[in-house]
N, C-alpha and C positions, 0 to 999 in steps of 0.2 A: 504494500500500500504506500502510495506516494506521501511525501511530507505534508503537503497542503491538505490532502484528504484526511490524514491522521489528525492534523490540527483541528479540522472541522469537526470530526467525531469527538475528540477530547473536549472541545468547546461545547458540543451538544450534551456530553455527559455532565459537564459542570454547570450547564444552564439552569437546571432546577434549583441547585443550591444557591446560585447567584440571584435568581428571582425570589426565592424564599428570604434571602438576606436583605435584598432591597425592600421587599414588602414588609418584612419584620422591622427593618430600620425606620421605615416611614411610620409604621404603627407606634414604635417606641418613642420616636421623636415627637409625635403628635399627642400620644396618650400620657406619657410620663408627667409633663407639666400640669395637665389637668388633674391627674391623680394626686400630685403634690399639693395643688391648690385645694383639692377636696379634703386633704388632711388638715390644712389650715382652717378651713371652714368647720370641720368636725371639732377641732380643739376649741375654737371660739364658741361653738355651740355648747360644749360641755362647761366651759368657764361661765357662760351666761346662765346655765342651769344652777351653778354654785351661787351666782349672784342673786338669782331669784330665791333660792333657799335662804340666803342671808337676809333678804328683805322680809321674808315670811317669819323668820326666827332671829330677830335682832340679838337675842341673848347668846346666840352661837358665835357672835363676833369676838375676836381675840384682840381687837384694837378699835378704839374710837378716838377720833381727834382730827387734827389737820391732815389734809391730803399731802402725802410726801412727794418729793421730787421724783419724776420718772413714772409716776402712776398715770399712764395715758388713758384718756377716755376712749372706750371701745364702742359705745352706743348708749341708748336709753331704754329703760324698761318702764313702761307706763309714764314716760316723761321724766324719770329719775335717771341721771347719768350713772354709768357704771364702767368698770374697766378691770384690768389685771396687769400685773407686772411679774416677770419671771427672773429669778436670780438663782442661777445654778440649778440645784435639784428641788428648790422650793418655789412656789408661786403664791402671790398675794392677790386675792380677789376683793375688790372694794365696791361700795355703793355710796353715793352721795347722800348726806343728811342735811346739807345746808349749802351756803355759798362756798365755803372752803373746808367744810367739815365732812367727814365720812366715817364709816365703820368698815372694818376689813377682817378677813379671815385667811389664815395660811393653809395651804394644801400642797400635796406633792405636785410637782410640775408635770404637765402632760407632754409626752414625747411623740412627735409625729413619726409615722412609719417611714423609714428611709427608702421610698420608692425609687428615687433616681439611682442611687448606687447599686441597689439590689437588681433592678431591671437592666441597667446598663451592663453590670457584671454578668448577669445571666445571659443577656443577648450576646455578649462577647464569647461566652463559653459555647453557646449554640452555634454561632457563626464559625468558631474554630472547629467544632465537631463536623459541621457540614463541609468545611474546606478539607478536613482530613479525610472524610468519606469520599469526597469527589476526587481527591488525589489518589486514594486507594483504587477507586473504580477506574480512573484514567490509567494508572499503572497496570492494573489487571488487563484492561483493554489492549494496551500497547504490547504487553507480554503475549496475550492471545494472538494478536496479529503477527507478531514476530514468529511465534511457534507455528502458526498456520502457514506462513510463507516458507519457513524452514522445512516443514513437512512436505509441502507441495514441490519445493525445489528438489528435495531429496528423492521424492517419488518420481518426478520427471526425469531426474538424472539416472535413477536406477532402472527405469523402464526403457530409456533410450538405448542403453548399452545392449541388452538382449535383443531388442527389436532390430537394431542395426546388424547384429550378428545373424538373426534369422533371415534378414534380407540377403545377406551374403550366402547363407546356406541354401536358400530357396533357388537361387540362380535364375535361369531363363526358362526353365521347363514348366514351371507351375505358375502361369500368369494370374490365376485366381488368387492363390495364396500370396503372391507378391503384391497384388492390388490391395488385399486386406491388410497386409503388413504396412503398406504405404499410408493407408487410412489411419491406422493406429499410430504411426509416427506423427501424422498431422495433428491428432488429438493430443499427443504428448507435447508437441510444439505449441499447441493452444494453451496448455497449462503454463509453459514457460512464458508465453506472451502475456498471460493473465498476471504473472508476477512482475514482468517488466512494465506493464501498464498500471501498476499500483492497485491491483485488486479489481480491475474492470475488465470485463470480457471484450474481446475484439469485436468490432461491428461485423454483421453478416457480409459475406462477399458473394452476392447472388450471381448465379450462372443458370443457363437453361439446361435442364436435364429431364429424363423420364422418371417420374416418381415411381412408376410400376417397376421399372428395371432396378431402381435403387432398393425397392422393397424386396425384390427377389434376391438381390445381392446381400442385403442385411440378413435375410433368412438363412443364408449359407453358413453364417457363424453358429447357428443353433441347429442346423439340419440334422447333424449326426445324433444329437441328443433327442430330438423329436422322433426320429426314425427308430432309434434303439429302444426308447422308452415307451413310445405311444404309437408306433407303426405309421409314422408320417401323418400325424393328426392335424395337418394344415391343408386347407382347401383354398387354392388361389383362383380368383376371378379378376385379373388385373390387366385390362387393356391399357395401351399407352396413354399416359396422362402427363403432359409436359408442364413443368413448373419453372418459375424463376425465383430461385432461393439459394441459400448456402448449402452446398452438397454435403460438406463434412458435418455441419449441424444437423442436417436432415438424417444422415446415417446414424448419428447418436440418438436422435429421437426414435427412429425405427428399431434400433437395438434395444432401447428401453422398453418399447411396446412389445416386441417379440419376447424379451426376457421375462416380462410380467406374465405374458400368456403361457410361456413354458412352465413357470413356477406354480401358477395358481389355477389356470384354466384347462390346460391340455389334458390333465388326468380325467376330466369329466366328459370329454368329447372333442369333436373337431373344432378347430379354430378356423373361421372363414375370413379370408383376407380379400377385400374387394376395393378396386380403384375406380373412380369416376370423376368426371369434370363437368362443370356447368358453364364453361366459358370464362368466367371471372376468377374461378378458383378450382383447384384440383384437390381431391381428397383420397385418402386410403383409410379403410375402416377395418378393425379387428373385432369380429363378433365371436364370442365364446359361449359355451354352455355350462360355465362353472357355477359356483355357489351364488354369484351375484353380489350386489352391494345394496345396503339400505340407502334411502334418500340422504340421510345425514352423512354416511360414508362417501357417497358420490359428491356431495358438496365439499367435503374435506379431502377428497382424493389427491388434489394437487397442492395441498398444504405441505410445506417443508417439514420433514421428519415425522409426518403422520403415517401411521400404519394401522389399518383396521384390526379389530380384535380377532377376526378370523385369520388374518395374515399372521398375527403374532402366535396364535394357537397352532398354526400349521408347522411351525418350526423352521420355515424357510428363512434364509438370510436376507439382509437388506436393512437400509437405514431410513427409508421413506423419503429419498431425495430424487429418485429417478423420474417420477412423473412430474414433480415440480420443475426439474431442470428441463424436461421435454417441453412442457408448456412455455417456460421462459424462452427457450430457443425458438419455438414456433411463433410466439408473439413478436419476438425481435425481428422475425422475417416477414411480418405482416400477416401471419396465419394464426392458428390456434390448435389446441388439443382438447377435446371434450369427451365426456362419457355420458352414456344413457343406458337404460335397462334394455336387455335383449328379451325377446319373446320366444318361448315361454319362460326361459331362465337364462341367467348369465348377464354379461355386460357387452356394450359396444363402445370401444375407444376409437375415435376418429381424429386423424391428423389432416388439417386443411392448410393449404399453402396457395399463394397467388399463382394463377395459371400463367404460363408463358404465352406470348402473343401467338394466336393461332396461325396467322399468315406466315410469320417467321418460322413457325414449327413446320408447316407444310413445305415451305421453300427448302428448309434444311433437310427434311426427309427426302425430297426429290433429288437434292444434290448427292445424298448418300446412295 
């Protein structure tokens, strides 16, 4: 993965923490002064209650005489001035009894709750925790990307060597095996290109070719297994259907569809492969008589890493990425891979690709 793309994903990982920090900071800055002011109001209200008690019970006064310096008036109760003064841990509440006379009582000083330091300190701790979690998530992501790229690079390197050796051993006598070997080398080169392009697949390189011929060629990779295990349980009805698409990507899609049919459907009966074209698009369908899929399973069939419960119970290998990759390739070429129920049982997987220009197809066929 390229540096800019890594930076983008790291920024995306850190974005929630940043948004929470900004929103929390805005809340703290706006709310804390109001909370502190509310404490001042609460304390003033409690001192006022003490002053009201002093007015109701003058005998409770501990002092009667002239108002002392620093005893600031805080308001009036029924027209009578009152106030309080705080000195250290003690507070004096007074009420006026004349022009400069008053009575007063001492009480423990009321302490406001320290909202500002508590909230600011707590916010700082939460922000630090979010930053730490974001850093851990970013480091995990970068490590995952590095390990993924290392794995793909090692896989591509390890596959290239035996494939090149196979190409030399095949020689010129077996054209079919040599062609298959060349296709597999192209796929390995695509993995290398995936790494060079920073984790992005190469764009499709469309050419004109016969989808039916590609389908039959893809089947040859599995033909021996079909014939040995199921007596050739594939029925082809594939007239020529020319498409304009990436041939290597199309072969990978067809290999995935044949592989699924071999693992899950062929034991139940024939797999019928049919090709057809409507002028704008050409399609090839794989209709089987297997156990079928529920509507929910069909909706999720192309989800990455999804495997139906029946597939898991079958003990067949796989990671649930084949159909997802097949559909991604098809859509990148302007086509699609879909699934629908077969009748009376089973499923029908259909690959659809843009059809090649019919006039150009006829002209090329005449030249050949």
